[in-house]
N, C-alpha and C positions, 0 to 999 in steps of 0.2 A: 517641357523639350527647350533645348536650350538653342539662341541662335546668336549670330552676332560674326562680324568683322574686326579689323584690326583694333578700331578703337572700342570696342567694350561688348559685354555680353547683354542679352536681353533676354528676359524670362517670357516665353509667349505660353498661351494657353493654346486648347484644340482648335481654334478657327487661325490662329494665327497672331492675334491682336498681343499689345502686352499683357502678361499678368496685373491682376490688381494687387497692388501693394510694393510695385516695383517702378523705379525709373531710371532709364541707363538713357545718360545725354554725358560724351563725352569723360569727363575725370568723375560725372558721378553715378558709375559702373552701380547696380544694384541696388541705388540707396532706396529704403526701406520710405513709406510714406512717415510713418513714425518719425525719423530723423529728420523730417523736412519739418514736421509740425512743433519740434524742438526748436531747431535753428529757427523758424521764425518767432514763437514764445518768446526765447532770447534775445531776438531782435527787439521785440516788441518792449522786453522788458527794459534793457539796456537803451533803449530813444526813450523810454518815462522816465526814467530814473534820472540820465541827461538832461532831459528838459526841466528836471527839479534843480540842477546845478546853472542851467542860463536861462532858465525862467518862459512862463508862456506855454501853454497847450496846445499842442500842434496835429490831435487827433490820431485814432489809432495806424492810421497808413504813413503817417510822420512819424510815429512812433517806430513805427514799423522800417522806412526807410530810412531815417536816423540809425537805427539799431544795426541794421544789416551793414549799412556802407562804416557806420564806425566799427564795425568788429570787424570789416577789410582794412580801414585805416590804423585802428588801432593794434591789428597783427602786424601790418606793415612798418610801422614804427617800431614795435618790439624789436622786429628781425633787424631791423636799417642800424639801432641804437642798440642793440644787446643785451635789452632792459630782461630781466628774470624777479620775478619776483619771490621767487621758492617761499610759497603760502603753505604747499602741503598738498592742495587741492587744484588740479587742472582745472574745474571747472569754474570755481571761483577766480582762479589767475584768467580764465577767458573774459568772465563777464566784468572783470575789473578792467580789462584792456578794452574791449568792446564797450563799454562806458566811457573808457577817457574817450576813445576814437570818436561817439556818437556825442560828444560835449566838442570836439573839435570839429565835427560838420556841422553841428548848428549854430556854432560860434563863424564859422565862414558860412551859412546861409543866414547869417545875418547882418553879416556886412555885405556880401553880394545883393539881399533881397530889400 
């Protein structure tokens, strides 16, 4: 059964609760749990690799935070400065920008804290 309004669609089961494996929040309509898991895994990996460059172990939650924030920072800077890597693999390009953004996030965090 489908239900929803202007903001998006939400898969509902027979009881009227969200169907398992789906998430509908604003722009993340019908995002699968697998998509979120990949996003989190990429964030942890980007944060972990960035910590190699900056130094220091910050734990899995620190890696996740640095990686996810780094993805936003890296993507924003790439768009603002029209940076195109042209590697041929979208995944590799996104990981490089996420790692670069995570390095920036970690450097700023070191300056502040």
